[in-house]
C-alpha positions as CSV (number, residue, x, y, z in Angstrom):
1,X,5.0,14.7,11.8
2,X,2.3,17.3,12.1
3,X,4.0,19.2,14.9
4,X,5.2,16.2,17.0
5,X,8.5,16.4,18.7
6,X,11.0,13.7,17.9
7,X,10.3,10.5,19.8
8,X,6.9,11.9,20.9
9,X,4.2,9.2,20.8
10,X,0.8,9.7,19.3
11,X,-2.1,8.8,21.6
12,X,-4.1,5.9,20.1
13,X,-7.7,6.5,19.2
14,X,-10.5,5.0,21.2
15,X,-12.7,2.5,19.3
16,X,-16.2,2.1,20.6
17,X,-17.0,-1.6,21.0
18,X,-20.7,-1.0,20.2
19,X,-20.8,1.6,17.4
20,X,-17.3,1.0,16.0
21,X,-16.4,4.7,15.8
22,X,-12.7,5.6,16.2
23,X,-12.3,8.9,18.1
24,X,-9.9,10.8,20.2
25,X,-11.3,10.6,23.7
26,X,-9.2,13.6,24.8
27,X,-11.0,16.0,22.4
28,X,-14.4,17.3,23.4
29,X,-15.6,17.7,19.8
30,X,-14.6,14.0,19.1
31,X,-16.5,12.9,22.2
32,X,-19.5,14.9,21.1
33,X,-19.3,13.4,17.6
34,X,-19.1,9.9,19.2
35,X,-22.2,10.5,21.4
36,X,-24.1,11.5,18.3
37,X,-22.9,8.6,16.2
38,X,-23.4,6.1,19.0
39,X,-27.0,7.3,19.6
40,X,-27.9,6.9,15.9
41,X,-26.4,3.4,15.9
42,X,-28.4,2.4,19.0
43,X,-31.5,3.6,17.2
44,X,-31.0,0.7,14.8
45,X,-29.6,-1.8,17.2
46,X,-32.2,-1.3,20.0
47,X,-35.0,0.7,18.4
48,X,-37.8,2.2,20.4
49,X,-41.4,2.5,19.2
50,X,-42.1,5.5,17.1
51,X,-45.5,7.1,17.1
52,X,-45.4,8.1,13.4
53,X,-44.3,4.6,12.4
54,X,-47.1,3.1,14.5
55,X,-49.6,5.4,12.8
56,X,-48.3,4.3,9.4
57,X,-48.5,0.7,10.3
58,X,-52.1,1.1,11.3
59,X,-52.9,2.7,7.9
60,X,-50.8,0.5,5.6
61,X,-49.9,-2.7,7.5
62,X,-46.5,-4.3,8.0
63,X,-44.0,-4.0,6.4
64,X,-44.1,-0.3,5.5
65,X,-43.0,0.5,2.0
66,X,-40.4,3.2,1.1
67,X,-40.1,4.4,-2.5
68,X,-39.5,7.5,-4.5
69,X,-41.8,10.1,-3.1
70,X,-42.1,8.6,0.4
71,X,-41.6,10.9,3.3
72,X,-38.0,11.8,4.1
73,X,-38.2,10.3,7.6
74,X,-38.9,6.9,6.0
75,X,-35.8,7.3,3.8
76,X,-33.8,8.3,6.8
77,X,-34.9,5.2,8.7
78,X,-34.2,2.8,5.8
79,X,-30.8,4.5,5.1
80,X,-29.8,4.0,8.8
81,X,-30.5,0.2,8.4
82,X,-28.6,0.2,5.0
83,X,-25.6,1.8,6.9
84,X,-25.8,-1.0,9.5
85,X,-25.9,-3.6,6.7
86,X,-22.9,-1.9,5.1
87,X,-21.0,-1.9,8.3
88,X,-21.8,-5.5,9.2
89,X,-20.9,-6.9,5.8
90,X,-18.0,-4.6,4.9
91,X,-19.5,-2.8,1.9
92,X,-18.0,0.4,0.6
93,X,-21.3,2.3,0.6
94,X,-24.9,1.9,1.9
95,X,-27.3,0.3,-0.5
96,X,-29.9,3.1,-0.2
97,X,-29.7,6.8,-0.8
98,X,-30.1,9.2,2.2
99,X,-31.8,11.8,0.0
100,X,-35.0,10.0,-0.9
101,X,-33.9,10.1,-4.6
102,X,-33.8,6.3,-5.2
103,X,-34.5,5.1,-8.7
104,X,-38.2,4.7,-9.5
105,X,-38.0,1.0,-9.4
106,X,-36.4,0.8,-5.9
107,X,-38.7,-0.5,-3.2
108,X,-37.6,-0.5,0.5
109,X,-39.5,-2.0,3.4
110,X,-39.3,-1.2,7.1
111,X,-40.2,-4.0,9.5
112,X,-42.2,-3.6,12.6
113,X,-41.0,-5.5,15.7
114,X,-43.7,-8.1,15.9
115,X,-41.5,-10.3,18.2
116,X,-42.2,-8.3,21.4
117,X,-38.4,-7.6,21.8
118,X,-38.6,-3.8,21.3
119,X,-42.4,-3.2,21.1
120,X,-45.0,-2.5,18.5
121,X,-44.0,0.5,16.4
122,X,-40.2,-0.1,16.7
123,X,-38.4,-0.5,13.4
124,X,-36.6,-3.8,13.8
125,X,-35.1,-4.0,10.3
126,X,-35.4,-3.2,6.7
127,X,-34.8,-4.6,3.2
128,X,-34.7,-3.3,-0.4
129,X,-35.7,-4.7,-3.8
130,X,-34.6,-3.4,-7.3
131,X,-35.5,-4.4,-10.8
132,X,-32.5,-6.1,-12.4
133,X,-31.7,-6.9,-16.0
134,X,-29.2,-9.7,-16.4
135,X,-27.0,-10.6,-19.4
136,X,-27.6,-14.4,-19.1
137,X,-31.2,-14.6,-17.8
138,X,-34.6,-12.9,-17.8
139,X,-34.9,-9.6,-16.0
140,X,-36.5,-9.9,-12.5
141,X,-36.7,-8.3,-9.1
142,X,-33.7,-8.7,-6.8
143,X,-33.6,-8.5,-3.0
144,X,-30.6,-6.2,-2.7
145,X,-30.2,-6.5,1.0
146,X,-31.9,-7.2,4.3
147,X,-30.8,-6.2,7.7
148,X,-32.5,-7.1,11.1
149,X,-31.5,-5.9,14.5
150,X,-29.4,-8.7,16.1
151,X,-31.9,-9.1,19.0
152,X,-34.8,-10.0,16.6
153,X,-32.8,-12.4,14.3
154,X,-34.0,-16.0,14.1
155,X,-37.4,-15.0,15.6
156,X,-39.4,-15.3,12.4
157,X,-39.7,-11.7,11.5
158,X,-38.5,-12.1,7.9
159,X,-40.3,-15.5,7.6
160,X,-43.6,-13.7,8.2
161,X,-43.0,-11.3,5.4
162,X,-41.5,-13.8,2.9
163,X,-44.8,-14.9,1.3
164,X,-45.8,-11.2,0.8
165,X,-42.5,-10.6,-1.0
166,X,-42.9,-13.7,-3.2
167,X,-46.4,-12.6,-4.1
168,X,-45.3,-9.1,-4.9
169,X,-42.0,-9.7,-6.6
170,X,-42.4,-13.2,-7.9
171,X,-39.3,-15.5,-8.0
172,X,-36.9,-12.8,-7.0
173,X,-33.1,-13.0,-7.0
174,X,-31.0,-12.7,-3.9
175,X,-28.2,-10.1,-4.7
176,X,-24.8,-11.5,-3.7
177,X,-23.0,-11.7,-1.5
178,X,-25.4,-13.7,0.5
179,X,-24.5,-14.5,4.1
180,X,-24.5,-18.1,5.3
181,X,-27.6,-17.4,7.5
182,X,-29.5,-15.9,4.5
183,X,-28.5,-18.9,2.3
184,X,-30.0,-21.3,4.9
185,X,-33.1,-19.1,5.2
186,X,-33.5,-19.1,1.4
187,X,-33.1,-22.9,1.1
188,X,-35.7,-23.3,3.9
189,X,-38.2,-20.8,2.4
190,X,-37.7,-21.4,-1.3
């Protein structure tokens, strides 16, 4: 098979326990690709404060909205968190476009770390809403997904934004599948 000699064994791929990438640790280009992928994953899992995010927070407040026409860097940041959500929950594709070409009704939000875990100006999570029309009920906004870095979960970050989301989007729908933790959160917060 592919130039292997009879009875020759194929070296198994290495799987990074943190970023989940499978790669051939014997190949320098695979190791380089792993370093790049790993660093990007760590930007979401253990974010550092970003000066441009901090400036935006000072101008607009928390959370920072991302929509059609927002700067590409904002779309890149929300897309990274959408990829983390995809990976964690086993979706086929991320729930946000990497190109900043979301539909006009899509609204994403980047959360500042207000827990002190990573520092002010660190993007600790994200979520997205979309307008949905249903066959069996009135149209309304839906929270498509929400992802928080594991170290800030259960520290009230989403709770502090919930009233703002209810005010802005009304009685919004939670797009399934909804994790058990999110189900408990929704029951508690209405």
